[in-house]
C-alpha positions in Angstrom: -23.9 -8.0 1.7 -24.6 -11.4 3.1 -25.1 -14.8 1.4 -25.8 -18.2 2.9 -25.1 -21.7 1.2 -27.5 -24.4 0.3 -26.6 -28.2 -0.4 -28.4 -30.4 -2.5 -29.0 -33.7 -2.4 -26.4 -34.5 -4.8 -24.0 -32.4 -2.8 -23.9 -29.3 -4.7 -23.5 -26.3 -3.1 -25.0 -23.3 -4.0 -24.9 -19.6 -2.6 -28.0 -18.2 -1.9 -28.0 -14.4 -2.1 -31.1 -12.1 -0.3 -33.4 -10.4 -2.7 -31.8 -7.1 -3.7 -33.2 -4.2 -5.6 -32.2 -3.8 -9.2 -31.1 -0.5 -8.3 -28.3 -1.7 -5.9 -27.5 -4.6 -8.2 -26.9 -2.7 -10.8 -24.6 -0.1 -8.7 -22.5 -2.6 -7.6 -21.8 -4.0 -10.8 -20.9 -0.1 -12.1 -18.8 0.3 -8.8 -16.7 -3.0 -9.7 -16.5 -2.2 -13.4 -15.0 1.1 -12.6 -12.8 -0.2 -10.0 -9.7 0.6 -11.8 -10.1 4.2 -11.2 -10.0 4.1 -7.3 -6.0 2.9 -7.5 -5.1 6.0 -9.4 -6.8 8.8 -7.1 -5.0 6.7 -4.3 -1.9 7.0 -5.3 -3.1 10.6 -6.3 -4.0 11.5 -3.2 -0.4 9.8 -2.0 1.5 12.0 -4.6 -0.1 15.0 -3.2 0.1 14.1 0.6 -3.1 14.5 1.4 -3.4 12.3 4.0 0.0 13.7 5.3 -1.5 17.5 5.2 -4.7 16.4 7.5 -2.8 14.1 9.8 0.1 16.2 10.5 -1.4 20.2 9.7 -5.0 19.9 11.1 -5.4 21.5 14.3 -6.7 19.8 18.0 -9.4 22.3 18.0 -10.5 21.3 14.9 -10.5 17.3 16.0 -8.3 16.5 13.1 -10.8 18.1 10.4 -10.0 20.3 7.7 -11.9 22.0 4.9 -11.0 21.2 1.0 -9.8 25.1 1.4 -7.6 24.5 3.9 -5.9 21.2 2.7 -5.8 23.1 -0.7 -4.2 26.2 0.5 -1.2 23.6 2.0 -0.4 21.7 -1.1 2.9 22.2 -2.2 2.1 23.0 -5.9 3.8 25.8 -8.5 1.7 28.8 -7.6 -0.1 28.4 -11.1 -1.4 25.3 -10.0 -3.5 26.5 -7.2 -6.2 28.2 -9.6 -9.8 29.1 -8.0 -11.3 25.6 -9.2 -8.6 23.5 -6.9 -10.7 23.6 -3.7 -14.0 21.9 -5.7 -11.5 19.5 -7.6 -9.5 18.5 -4.6 -13.1 17.7 -2.7 -14.2 15.4 -5.5 -11.0 13.3 -4.4 -11.8 13.8 -0.7 -15.3 12.5 -0.9 -14.2 9.3 -3.1 -11.6 8.3 -0.1 -14.0 9.1 2.2 -16.4 6.2 0.4 -14.0 3.9 0.8 -13.3 4.9 4.8 -10.1 6.2 4.3 -11.2 9.5 5.7 -14.5 10.4 7.8 -16.8 13.4 6.8 -18.1 15.8 9.5 -19.4 19.5 9.0 -19.2 23.0 10.2 -20.1 26.4 9.7 -18.1 28.9 8.1 -17.4 32.6 8.7 -20.1 33.3 6.3 -22.8 30.8 8.2 -22.5 28.4 5.5 -22.2 24.4 6.3 -19.3 23.1 4.7 -17.7 19.4 4.6 -14.5 18.6 6.5 -12.4 15.7 6.6 -10.1 13.9 8.9 -8.2 10.7 8.6 -9.9 7.6 9.5 -8.2 4.3 11.9 -7.8 3.0 8.1 -6.4 6.1 6.7 -3.6 6.7 8.9 -1.7 3.9 7.3 -1.1 6.4 4.3 0.2 8.8 6.9 4.1 8.1 7.6 5.0 7.6 10.9 8.3 7.9 11.5 8.0 5.7 14.6 7.3 2.5 12.1 3.6 2.4 13.5 2.6 1.6 9.5 2.8 2.8 6.6 1.3 1.5 3.4 1.1 4.4 1.0 4.3 3.4 -0.6 3.1 0.1 -1.6 0.6 1.5 -3.5 3.0 3.7 -5.5 4.9 0.6 -6.2 1.5 -0.8 -7.9 0.9 2.3 -9.4 4.4 2.7 -11.1 4.2 3.0 -14.9 6.3 -0.4 -15.2 3.5 -2.2 -13.1 0.5 -0.6 -14.7 1.5 -2.0 -17.8 1.4 -5.2 -16.2 -1.9 -5.0 -14.9 -3.4 -3.8 -18.6 -2.3 -7.4 -20.1 -3.8 -9.5 -17.0 -5.8 -11.7 -19.7 -2.1 -12.8 -20.6 -1.8 -14.3 -17.3 -4.7 -16.3 -17.9 -4.4 -17.5 -21.8 -0.7 -17.5 -22.1 1.2 -21.1 -20.8 4.4 -18.3 -19.7 3.8 -17.8 -16.0 5.9 -14.6 -16.2 3.7 -11.5 -16.9 6.2 -9.1 -16.2 8.8 -10.6 -18.9 6.1 -11.0 -21.6 5.5 -7.3 -21.1 8.4 -6.0 -20.8 11.2 -8.4 -22.1 12.9 -9.6 -18.9 12.0 -10.6 -15.7 10.8 -8.1 -13.0 14.1 -8.6 -11.0 16.6 -8.2 -13.9 14.6 -4.7 -14.6 14.4 -3.8 -10.9 18.2 -4.0 -11.7 18.6 -2.2 -14.1 16.4 0.6 -12.9 17.6 2.0 -9.8 14.2 4.3 -9.5 12.1 1.4 -9.5 14.4 -0.7 -7.1 14.1 2.1 -4.8 10.3 2.0 -4.8 10.0 -1.7 -4.5 12.5 -2.0 -1.7 10.6 0.7 0.1 7.4 -0.3 -0.2 8.5 -4.2 1.0 10.3 -2.4 3.9 6.8 -0.9 5.0 4.9 -4.0 4.3 7.1 -5.7 6.5 7.2 -3.3 9.2 3.5 -3.1 9.3 2.7 -6.7 9.3 5.7 -8.2 11.2 5.3 -5.8 14.4 2.0 -7.6 14.9 3.3 -11.1 14.1 6.0 -10.4 16.6 3.3 -9.5 19.4 1.6 -13.0 19.5 4.3 -15.3 17.5 6.8 -16.7 19.7 8.4 -19.6 17.2 11.5 -17.2 17.0 12.5 -18.4 20.5 15.7 -20.7 20.8 16.3 -20.4 17.3 20.2 -19.4 17.0 20.6 -18.3 13.3 17.9 -17.2 11.1 18.3 -17.0 7.3 15.6 -15.1 5.0 15.7 -16.2 2.0 14.8 -13.1 -0.1 15.1 -11.0 2.7 14.9 -7.6 0.7 16.9 -4.9 2.6 16.8 -6.8 5.8 14.2 -5.1 7.6 12.0 -8.2 8.9 15.5 -9.5 10.5 15.9 -6.2 12.0 12.7 -6.8 13.7 12.7 -10.0 14.3 16.3 -9.4 15.9 15.6 -6.5 17.7 12.9 -8.8 20.1 15.4 -11.7 19.7 18.7 -10.3 20.1 20.3 -13.9 20.8 19.6 -14.8 17.1 22.1 -14.5 14.1 20.5 -13.4 11.2 21.7 -13.6 7.5 19.6 -12.0 4.7 20.1 -13.3 1.4 19.1 -11.9 -1.9 19.8 -10.7 -5.2 23.4 -8.7 -5.5 21.5 -5.5 -6.5 19.6 -5.5 -3.7 21.6 -6.3 -1.3 24.3 -3.6 -2.3 21.0 -0.9 -1.8 20.6 -2.5 1.3 21.2 0.3 4.0 23.6 -0.5 6.9 22.3 -1.6 10.5 24.3 0.8 12.8 25.1 -1.1 15.9 23.8 -4.6 15.1 26.6 -7.3 14.4 23.9 -10.1 14.2 23.0 -9.3 10.9 25.0 -10.1 7.7 24.2 -10.0 3.9 24.8 -12.7 1.3 24.0 -12.5 -2.4 24.0 -15.5 -4.8 26.2 -15.6 -7.6 23.0 -17.2 -9.4 20.0 -18.8 -8.4 19.4 -22.0 -10.3 15.9 -23.2 -11.2 15.3 -27.1 -12.2 12.2 -27.8 -14.5 
């Protein structure tokens, strides 16, 4: 949808939107009004490993496409959950993902001569297929945002506007998010995995064009998580000595970096905040 800005004599700028049909406007409103459903659907696809199945189980002969029946047959579910309506229900999810350009859709003729829809992973959807070579993976970030502890925060978003307190997570859960992560190892793992994967996805692209790390002798990454960003930077600039600085429960769970003596870990005894 395109728009243009019109400047009046009093310097008030208005945005003018081309005339559109009422049905299109209503549809836009409905899509936005129900948009909370999409993250849940995307998270369901991640939990069912739909992207993994299509991306890794499809054959070259099919061009990377799979039918809902083929995908359903690969789902790692108990026998009783492989019910007769599973492919039909799965296709509703596939169509939604395709409408957001995470899957591409085509048709092919089955053994009965009927046309069936088939689905392949799109360029955007590839970021939801795990790449062991670190090519970029964002499914873990969606899993973090859809974690039950985080959903409680999103459902109270109004409080972030009307309440003078700025820590919405603390208002919902009684403690700050990092205190909460320290007490909940499972969520802490989900969060650290999400941050690592987001860092890998973006930092590799940044390092292709950014040269600002040249000539640096020591680099401290404050709130550096488990050290993934430093690891990537130092892999390109091995002369840098890196210090990864984060909270104790983060540092304690940071994986070792075999053979890399350039990165040291540091945790503060406290964080001081001045008013």
